N, C-alpha and C positions, 0 to 999 in steps of 0.2 A: 504494500500500500504506500503511495507517495506521501511525502510530508504535507504537501498542500491538501490532499484529500483527507488525511488523518486530522489535520488541524481544523478543517472545515467541519468535519463530523464532531470533533470535540466541542466546537462552538455550539453546535446543535444540542449536545448533551447539557452544556452549561445553561443554555436558554431554557431547556426543559426543566431543569432544577429551579431556575429563577422564576419561571412562569407558572410553576405548579402552585406556589403559594401554600396557604394552610388549608388542608382539606378537612380539618376537624370542624365540628359544629353542625348546625342544621343544613339540610340539603333539600333540593327540589328538582324534579325532572319533568320533561315533556318532549314532544316531537313537533317537527314542522315538515312540510312538503312543498316543493316548488317544481313547476314544469316550464322549461324554456324552449321556445321555438327557434330552430336554427336552419340554415341552408348551406349545403356544401361542407367541406372539411372544416373542423373546428380545433381550437387549442384549449385545453383545460389546465388551469394552474391552481393547485390546491396547497394550502398551508394549514396545518392543524397542530395545536399544542398537545392535546390529549384526546385519545379516542381512536377506535379502529376505522379503517377506510376500505370500502369495497367499490371498485369501479369496473363495470361490465359493459361490453358493447351490446347494443340492441339494434333492432331493425326498423323502429317506427320513426326515425329521423328527428327525435326530440331528446332533450336532456331532462331526466327525472332525478330529483334530489330529495332523498329522505334523510332527515337528521334526527338523531336521538340525543338530547342535551341533558346535562346534569350540572346544576350549580350548587356549590358547597362553600364552606368556610365562613369566617366572620369578617365582615368588612363594613364600609360606610353604608352599603345598601344590603338589604336582606337577600338571601338566595332566591326567594320568590320574585322579588323585583328585578334582579338581574336576569333570571330566566325568562320572565315575561317580556323584557325588552328584547332579548335575543330571539324569542319565538316570533315576536311581532316584526322584527327586522333582521332576518338571518344574514350572515356575512357572505352574501352572494352578489356578484356583479357581472353584468354582461356588456361587453363593448364589441359590437360587431361579431366577429368569429371567435373572439376570446372570452372565456368564462373564468372568472376568478372566485375562488371559495376560500374563506378564512383569512383574507388579507389583513383585517383589523385585529391583529394579535392581542393588543392591549385590552380590547373589550372582552376578550375571552379568558381573562384572568380568573382562576378558580372555577372555570367552566370546562367540562369535558363534552365533546361532541363526536359522536360516531356517525359516519356517513355511509349510506348505500346509494350509489350513483349509477344511473344508466345513461350511456352516451351513444351516439351513432358510431358505427365501426370506423369511419374515417375521422378519427380523433387522435391528436397528438397530446401527450400527457406529461406534465411535470408535477410530481407529488412530493411534499416534504412533511413528515410527521415527526414530532418530537418524542411522543410516547404512544405507541399503539401499533397494531398490525396493519399491513397493507396487502390487499389482494387485487391485482389488476389483470383482466382477462379480455380476450376477444376484441382487440382494437388494432388498428393499423399501426399506430405509433408515429414517430419514435416515442419511447417511454423512458422517463428518467425519474427514479424514485429514491428518496433518501430518508433515513430514520436515525434518530439518536438512540432510541431504545424500542425495539420492536422488530418483528419478523416481516419479511417481504416475500411475496409470491407473485410471479408473473407467468402468464400462460397464454399461448396462442396470440403472440404479438408478431406482426408482419415485419416491422422495421427494427432499427437499432434499439437495444434495450440496455439501460445503465442502472445498476442497483447498488446502493451503498448503505451500510449500517454500522453503527458503533457497537451495538450489543443486540444480537438477534440473528436468527437463521435467515438465509437467502435460498429460495428455491425458484427455479425457472425451467419451463419445458415448452417445447413446440414454439421456438423462436425462429422466425423466417429470415433473420439477418444476424449480424454480429451481436455478441453480448459482452458487457463489461460488468464485473462484480467485485466489490471491495467490502471486506468485513474485518473489523478490529477484533471482535470476539463473537464467534458463532460459526456454525458449519455453513458451507456453500454447496448446493446440489443442483446440477443442471443436466438436462437431457434433451435429445432431439433438437439440437441447435444447427441450423442450416449454415450459418456463417462461422467466422472465427470466434474463439473463446479466449477471454483474458480475465483471469481471476487472481486477486491478491488478498491474502488473509494473514493477519498477525497471529491469531490463535483460534484454531478450529480445523476440522477436517474438510477436505475438498473432494467432491465426488463428481465425475464427469462421465456421461455415457452417451453413445451415439453422436459424437461430434461430426459435423459436416465439413468443417474447415480446420484451420490450424488451432492448436491448443497452447496457451501460455499460462501456466498455473504455478503460483509460488505461495509458500506459507512459512512463517517463522517457527511456529509450534503447532504441529498437526500433520496428519497424513495427506497424501495426494493419490487419488485413485482415478485412473482413466481407463474406460472400457470402449472398445470399438474404434480405436484411432487408426486412420489411414493416411493422414497428412502430417505436417510438421508437428512435433510435440516438444515443448519445453516444460519440464516438471521439476521444480526445485523445492527442497524442504531443508530448513536449518536443523530442525529436530523432529524427526518423524519418518514414517515409511513412505516410499514411493512405489506404486504398483501400476504398471501400464500394460494393457492388453490390446492387441490389434495386429495390423500387418503393415509394416512400413512400405509406402509407395516407392516407385522407381526413383523419384527425385526428392524424397522426403528426408528430413533430418530430425532425429530424436536426441534430445539433450536431457539426460536424467541424472539428477544430483541430490545427495543428501549428506549433511555433515554427521548426523547421528541417527542411524536407522538403516534398515535393509532396503535394497532395490530389487523388486520382482519384475521380470520382463516375460510376458506371455505372448507367444506368437504361434501361428498355425504351422502345420507340417510343410506347407508349400511356401513358406516365407523365404525371401532372398534378400540379404543385406550384409553390409560390412559391420562388424562389431569391434569396438574398442572399449575395454573395461578396466577400471582401476579401483582396487579396494585397499586403502592404506593400512587399515587394521580390520581384516576380515577375509573370508574365503570367496572365491569366484567359482560357481558351480553351473554346469550345463546339463540339463536333463533331456536335451534333444541333440541330434547329431550336428556337429560343427566341424569345420576344417581349420585347425589351429595354424596360424601363420607365425605367431611369435608369442611366447609365454614366459612370464617371470613369476617371482614369488607372489606378487600382489597385482599383477597386470596380465592382460590377455588381449591379443589381437587375433581375430578369426573371421572366417566366412561362414555364413549360414545359407544353406542352399547353394545356388550358383554364385552368390555374392554380387549379382548384377543389380540389386535393388538399391535402397537408400542407405544412409549411414546412421548407426546407432552408437552413441557415446554414453557410457555409464560411469559415474564416479561416486564413491562414498568414502568418508573418512573413517567412520566406525560403524561397521555392519557388513553383512554379506551381500553379494550380488548373485542372483539366481536367474538363469535362463530356462524357461520351461514351456510346455504346451499350455494353452489356455485352460 
């Protein structure tokens, strides 16, 4: 995770703590509904301090917003008064093809709002939630979702999808373009991605299945698992296992590294590639036929199959390297 991204998410977390206020004392709850007419592609911008968010693509060409609000805490106004003001004038703005929800953050102090939103499929989404889960499905995109504390799930998005959280899990499936995911603390799981995958995690496992393009995954503390790789793969772990299964393409390059942990490489019987492996403190084992070109105490250069395929380089400081069938 880059310093800029990590710092930005840290600011989100500080804002969540500062904006939460005191939740003790009396509370009041209620709901509101709004329907907005739109034409053509639209852009949805959502900011929420506290509360879950669900955004789903629909086919009726309108935007439906259902909010469940809860006001609490002790302040100059009673929770009933603050809730009444919110329900009478929800934080929803429409400016042409742009719809903004939750822009007036100050007015939402000590107020939690959960949203269920239906939008036309041709919608671009930017969603930022300080505390709460996000679920975004069945839209064209692009989609950009950020969270300070809360899980993010994105599914059936046609275009570029960017997901970032400080504390919480990230899941994405059936993405028709590239995906970028960043997590400070929490697992990242993606599957059925048509484009390239780039994942950065500080602490938490990373699981990737059925990648359609290149894979670039790194974690400081946690495992990296890739299943079904056929293009370029870069999988690095500072402390944790790296496990990659697939078949290197003719021009692909796999770069697999871990400082502390094992590296497992699973390939089919018909695989063909050049292998260069180094285990500074650990064994190198091959459970499938290979043609050794050069071998040392902690290093190995070999051909798998005819060797006419891609290149696979594996490095570990402390841990074994194992080449096996899937």
